[in-house]
C-alpha positions as CSV (number, residue, x, y, z in Angstrom):
1,M,-26.0,-21.7,-32.5
2,N,-27.2,-19.5,-35.4
3,S,-30.2,-17.2,-35.6
4,L,-32.1,-15.9,-38.6
5,V,-32.5,-12.1,-39.0
6,T,-35.1,-11.0,-41.6
7,L,-34.7,-7.5,-43.0
8,D,-37.4,-7.7,-45.6
9,A,-39.4,-10.3,-47.4
10,N,-36.7,-10.7,-50.1
11,R,-33.5,-10.9,-47.9
12,V,-32.7,-13.2,-45.0
13,F,-29.4,-13.0,-43.2
14,L,-27.9,-15.7,-41.0
15,R,-26.1,-14.3,-38.0
16,A,-23.7,-16.5,-36.2
17,S,-23.9,-16.4,-32.4
18,V,-20.7,-15.5,-30.8
19,P,-19.9,-15.8,-27.1
20,H,-21.3,-12.7,-25.4
21,E,-18.7,-10.3,-24.1
22,S,-19.8,-10.7,-20.5
23,N,-19.6,-14.5,-20.8
24,M,-16.1,-14.2,-22.2
25,K,-15.2,-11.7,-19.5
26,S,-16.5,-14.1,-16.8
27,R,-14.6,-17.0,-18.2
28,R,-11.4,-14.9,-18.5
29,Q,-11.7,-13.6,-15.0
30,A,-12.3,-17.2,-13.7
31,V,-9.1,-18.2,-15.4
32,I,-7.2,-15.2,-13.9
33,L,-8.3,-16.3,-10.4
34,E,-7.3,-19.9,-11.1
35,V,-3.8,-18.9,-12.5
36,V,-3.2,-16.5,-9.6
37,D,-4.1,-19.1,-7.1
38,Q,-1.7,-21.6,-8.7
39,E,1.4,-19.6,-9.4
40,A,3.2,-16.4,-8.4
41,L,2.7,-13.9,-11.1
42,H,4.4,-10.5,-10.6
43,S,3.3,-8.5,-13.6
44,Q,0.4,-8.0,-16.0
45,E,2.6,-9.2,-18.8
46,E,3.2,-12.5,-17.0
47,L,-0.6,-12.8,-16.5
48,R,-1.2,-11.9,-20.2
49,R,1.1,-14.7,-21.3
50,R,-0.7,-17.3,-19.1
51,L,-4.0,-16.1,-20.4
52,R,-2.8,-16.5,-24.0
53,Q,-1.6,-20.1,-23.2
54,R,-5.2,-20.8,-22.1
55,G,-6.7,-19.4,-25.2
56,F,-7.5,-15.8,-24.1
57,D,-6.0,-13.0,-26.0
58,A,-6.3,-9.9,-23.8
59,T,-4.8,-6.5,-23.9
60,Q,-2.9,-4.9,-21.0
61,A,-5.8,-2.5,-20.5
62,T,-8.3,-5.4,-20.3
63,I,-6.1,-7.2,-17.8
64,S,-5.7,-4.1,-15.7
65,R,-9.5,-3.7,-15.6
66,D,-9.9,-7.4,-14.7
67,I,-7.4,-7.0,-11.9
68,A,-9.3,-4.0,-10.5
69,E,-12.7,-5.7,-10.8
70,L,-11.5,-8.8,-9.1
71,G,-9.8,-6.8,-6.4
72,L,-6.5,-8.5,-6.8
73,V,-3.7,-7.2,-4.7
74,K,0.0,-7.7,-4.6
75,R,1.5,-9.8,-1.8
76,A,3.7,-8.1,0.7
77,G,6.4,-10.9,0.6
78,D,7.1,-11.2,-3.1
79,G,4.8,-8.8,-5.0
80,A,2.8,-11.5,-6.7
81,Y,-0.9,-11.0,-7.4
82,Q,-3.3,-12.7,-5.0
83,R,-7.0,-12.5,-4.0
84,P,-7.8,-9.9,-1.5
85,G,-7.8,-10.9,2.2
86,L,-5.5,-13.9,1.8
87,E,-2.9,-13.9,4.4
88,A,-0.1,-16.3,5.2
89,T,-2.0,-19.0,7.1
90,S,0.9,-20.5,9.0
91,P,4.1,-19.3,10.6
92,E,6.1,-21.3,8.0
93,L,4.4,-19.6,5.1
94,A,4.9,-16.2,6.7
95,R,8.6,-16.9,7.3
96,T,9.0,-18.1,3.7
97,A,7.4,-14.9,2.5
98,L,9.7,-12.9,4.8
99,E,12.8,-14.7,3.3
100,R,11.6,-14.0,-0.2
101,A,10.9,-10.3,0.6
102,A,14.2,-9.8,2.4
103,S,16.2,-11.5,-0.4
104,S,14.5,-9.3,-2.9
105,F,14.3,-5.9,-1.1
106,L,16.9,-5.8,1.7
107,R,20.0,-3.9,0.9
108,R,21.7,-3.3,4.3
109,V,21.2,-4.1,8.0
110,E,22.6,-2.1,10.9
111,R,22.0,-2.6,14.6
112,V,22.4,-0.3,17.6
113,Q,21.6,-2.0,20.9
114,Q,18.0,-3.2,20.4
115,L,17.3,-1.1,17.4
116,I,17.7,-2.5,13.9
117,V,17.7,-0.3,10.8
118,L,17.0,-1.9,7.4
119,R,17.7,-0.2,4.1
120,T,15.8,-1.2,1.0
121,G,15.4,0.2,-2.5
122,R,13.0,3.1,-3.0
123,G,9.4,2.2,-2.3
124,Q,10.2,-1.3,-1.0
125,A,10.3,-0.7,2.8
126,Q,6.5,-1.0,3.3
127,A,6.4,-4.5,1.6
128,L,9.3,-5.8,3.6
129,A,7.9,-4.3,6.9
130,E,4.6,-6.0,6.3
131,A,6.3,-9.3,5.7
132,L,8.3,-8.8,9.0
133,D,5.0,-8.0,10.9
134,R,3.2,-11.0,9.4
135,A,6.1,-13.3,10.4
136,Q,5.4,-12.4,14.0
137,L,9.0,-12.7,15.0
138,N,9.7,-13.3,18.7
139,E,12.8,-11.1,18.6
140,A,10.8,-8.0,17.5
141,V,8.3,-5.8,19.3
142,G,7.3,-4.0,16.1
143,T,8.4,-2.2,12.9
144,I,8.1,1.3,11.5
145,A,8.6,1.8,7.8
146,G,9.2,4.7,5.5
147,D,9.9,4.7,1.8
148,D,13.3,2.9,1.9
149,T,14.1,2.5,5.6
150,I,12.6,0.2,8.3
151,L,13.2,0.5,12.0
152,I,12.7,-2.7,14.0
153,I,12.5,-2.5,17.7
154,G,14.0,-5.6,19.3
155,R,12.8,-7.0,22.6
156,D,16.3,-6.7,23.9
157,S,19.9,-6.4,22.6
158,K,20.5,-10.1,22.5
159,R,17.4,-10.9,20.4
160,A,18.1,-7.9,18.2
161,A,21.6,-9.3,17.5
162,A,20.1,-12.7,16.6
163,L,17.5,-11.1,14.3
164,T,20.2,-9.0,12.6
165,K,22.2,-12.2,11.9
166,R,19.1,-13.9,10.5
167,L,18.2,-11.0,8.2
168,E,21.8,-10.8,7.0
169,T,21.6,-14.4,5.9
170,Y,18.6,-13.6,3.8
171,T,20.6,-11.0,1.8
172,E,23.4,-13.5,1.2
173,A,21.1,-16.1,-0.4
C-alpha cells in the first residue's frame, strides 16, 4: 500500500509503505520460536542461518536481543535453545537428555563405595548435574556440582556401581 505525502502545492511525493519494524520483529520472533521448538539449535549462528533460510536477514546483535526478549534459555542436556520453563516431560526424554549431556560433557567417572565423582570440561558440570537430577535416577540420592566436578551420592554401593557402569557407557558412545 502506498501513501501520498504533500510537501507544498507544487510537489507531491509517493511514499511506499514498508513493513513496520515492530511487525517485522514480531514475525521474526515468531519464526525463532517455531524453529527452536522444531530443532535443536546450539548457537546464535545456527539460528541466524535458519532465519535466513526463512527470509529474515538478522545480525547477531538482533538475534541476541530477540533471544533475551523471548526469554530463551539453553537446555541442560544438550545446550540447545528452548522456551523458558520447558522441562523434560517424561522419564524417557529426561534419560535421553542425560545420555546426550553425558556423551558431550563427561570426561571421567570414579567411584568410592557409594560416592561417584564425575569430571567434565570447565563450566560443564552444572549442565550435566541438572540433566542427572532431571533424570531422577533410582540409583542416586542427589548431586552436587562445581565448575568441572560432580559428586553423586548413591543410595548404596551396589546401585552406585551400576550407575557408574551406565555413565561409563555414555562416554563410550
